[in-house]
N, C-alpha and C positions, 0 to 999 in steps of 0.2 A: 781625254781622246775625244775628237768631234766625228759625229755619227756623218755629218755632212761629207767630209773628206773620204770616209770610209765607203760611203754610197759614191763618191765621185769615182773610186776604183774600180766599183762593180760596175758603173756605168761605162767606163772606158772599155772594159771587156764584153760589155753588152754590145757595145757599138760595132766592136771587132766582129764578134759573131754574126750580128744581124748583116753586116756588109759583105760577109764572104762565105758563100755556099761551102766552100772547102772546109770552113771552120764548122759549120752547122752539120754536115753529114757524119762526122766521127761521134758526135754525141750519141747517136743512136744507131749508126751501122754496125760497129763491131758488138756491141751488146746484144743486137739482133741477131747476127752470125751465130755467136755464142750460144744463145738459146735454142736456136734451131738446130745447131750441131749437137748439143750435148742432150737435148730434149729428143732427138732420134735415136741418139746411140742409148739413151734410158729406156726407149720404147723397144728397140732390138734387144737390148739386154732382159727385158721382161718377156719378150717371146720367145728366147732361147732358154731361159731358166726354168730348171724345173721344180725349183723349191717354192715357187709362189711369192717370191720376195719382190716388193715394189721397188723399183730403183729410181723412179721419178722423184719422190720426196727427199731421197739421200743424196743422189748426185745432182740432180737439177737445181734443188734448192740449196746445196752449196754451192753451186756456180753461181747462181744468182747473187748470194750474200758476198762471195768473194769478188764477183764484178763491181758490186756496189762499193766495196772498200778500195778497188784498184781505180774506180771512177774518181773517187773523194782525194784520193792521193795526186792522180795525174791531173785533176782539175786544178789543183793548187800549183803543181809544179808547170803546167802548162802556161796559167797565167802568168807565172813569173818569168818563165822563158820568151813569152811574147814581148815582156819589156826588154829583156836581154837580146832577143834578135833584133829588135828595133833599135838598140841603143838608145832607149828612153829611160833606162833606170835612173841614171845620173839626174836628168831633167826633173822626174819627178822630186828628186830630194832637194832640188834647188828651189822648192816650194816649202810652205810651212808643214806639209806633210809630215806626221810622225811615223817613227817604224812600227807602231801598235797599230796606226791606223792603215798602214799600208798592208802588214800581215792580216788583217780583220778582213780587208777588202778582198784579200786571195781567198780567205777562207768563205767569204758570202759568196764569192764567183763560183767556187767549187760546189756549193751547195745547189746553186740553179743548175748547173751543167751536171751533176750527179744525179739530181731529181728527175731529169729529163731521160737519164739511162734506167733508172729504177722502173719508172713508169713504163717504158717501153718493155722491160723484161717482165714485170708484173703482167701485162697485158698478153704477152706472146706466152709465158708460161701457163696462165689460166686458159687462156682461148684455145690453144693448140694441144697442150698437154694436160689440162685438168689439174696443175698445180695450185693449190689454194693457200695461201699463207693465213688464212683466216683460222685454220685449223691450229695452228700453234698459239692462237689466243694472243693474250698481252704480252708474252714471252718475247715475241718478235720485236717489240719497241726496244727493250735494253739491248737486244741482238744487234739492231741497227745502230742503236746509239755508240754501243763499243766499237763496232766497225766503222763508224764515222769518225769518231774521235781518234783511233789510230791511223786511220787514214790523213787525218789532218795531222797529224804527230810526223809521220814519215813525209808527206807532203812538205811540211816547213824545213824537215832535214834535208831532204833532196835539194831545196832552194838555196840552204845554207852550204850545201857543199859546192855548188855551182857558183855561189858569190864568193867563195874563199879560194877554190881553185882554177876559176875561169869558166867559159862557156864551154870549152872543150870537153869537161867532165860529166856535161848532160847525158852522155851514153852509161854513165854509172849509175843515174837514178832510175832509168827506165825500167830495167829488171829487177828492181827492188822486189814488187810484189811475187815474183817468181821464185827469188831467193828465200823470202819469208815462208811460202806456203807449205814446202815440205815439213817445217817446224810447227806450223798452225793446226796440222791434222785437219786439211780441208776435206779430204776425201776418205780418209781411214782414222780409226781410233787413235790417241797419242801412245796408247799401251803397246803398240805395234812397233814403235820407234826404239831404238838403242836408248840404254840408260842416259847416256851424255846427250842426245837429243832431246830426250823428256824434259832434262833440266832447262835447256833453253825453251821448251815449249812451255814450261810453267811461268815463264817471265813474258810471254807474249799475250795480249789480251784475247785476238781471235781463238786461241786455242780453247777457251773456256766457252765461246760461242759455239762452235762447232760441235763440242762434246755435249753441251746442251741440247743442241739441235738433233743429234743421233738419239739422244735419250727421249726427247719428246717423240718421235717417229717411233721409237721402240715400245711406246706406251708408258714411259716412266715420267714422273714429275720433274721438270727443271730443277736444277740445284741453285737456290737463291742466292747461297753464299758464295758459289763460283760466279753467278753473274755481278754480284757486287764486287767480288775481286777483279773482276775483269773490267769493269767500270773504272775503279781506282786505279788500275795498273794504265788505262788508257789516257785518264785525266794527269797522271805522273808523266807518262810518254809527253803529253801536250805541253806541259810547263817546261819539260828538260828541252824541247825542240825549240819552244820560244825563246828559251834562255841562250840557246845554242845560236840561233838565228841573230838575236841581238848582239851578242858578242863576237859573231863573225862581221857582222855590219860595222860594229865599232872599231874592229882591227882593221877592216877594210879603208875607213875613213881616216883613220891615224897613219897606216902605212901607204895610203895613196893607190891602193889596187882598186878601189872603186873607179878610178878613172879609165878603166878598162871597159866600161860600160857607157862611156861618154859616146857623144855623137861623132866623135872622130876617131881613126883607128890609132891604137896605141902600140908602139913597137916593143 
């Protein structure tokens, strides 16, 4: 794998974003709206709650972390869809570009876009609502790592779905975070779910993140074993996603389906 080719993919998407205000605005606008909306909801809940429970770190912290995961996933799928919409995908692979270099470029592009959203969320959450992630200590790093890796995995899987079944299937990949969230226990303990949903939760890396987040807020130490298990699961998902994307790409090349992404319309 050549780093210069990977960087070329990143540079292409950087030029796309830099040259279009319509692409710059979504990098921080939606996450800012989420932070303000959920931040004021938590302040309202604090005002009307008689129990003296602070909803800010529980709800707003969960929203921040889940939005970060969503930005990572959508960063990859959006970068891939830019090539699909412009019918540039086949042109890229007319060059010596390897599939591993292309996927690595998508991931690197997602790192940049998701970091912009994360910084905006941290600034708003701390400046307006007093949410400090420094109180979580070093545990926040494996939290972000697990969510980042799982976001990468789902982003690559989403790109593979579109590559296999065509551009019209893009509408199946945008709701994926919403479909996963009930099983991940983002806003409530996994123990409140039915047994069959808890089995699914145990296979999802984010569930270990949010269970430990609630444990820290409650004054308990995070479970190192659970965090390690979450990292291991996330790495497994990434490897499976890469294997799936490579398999779908090779199938598309052999069967000629990749021609639908050419500069010409395919009937």
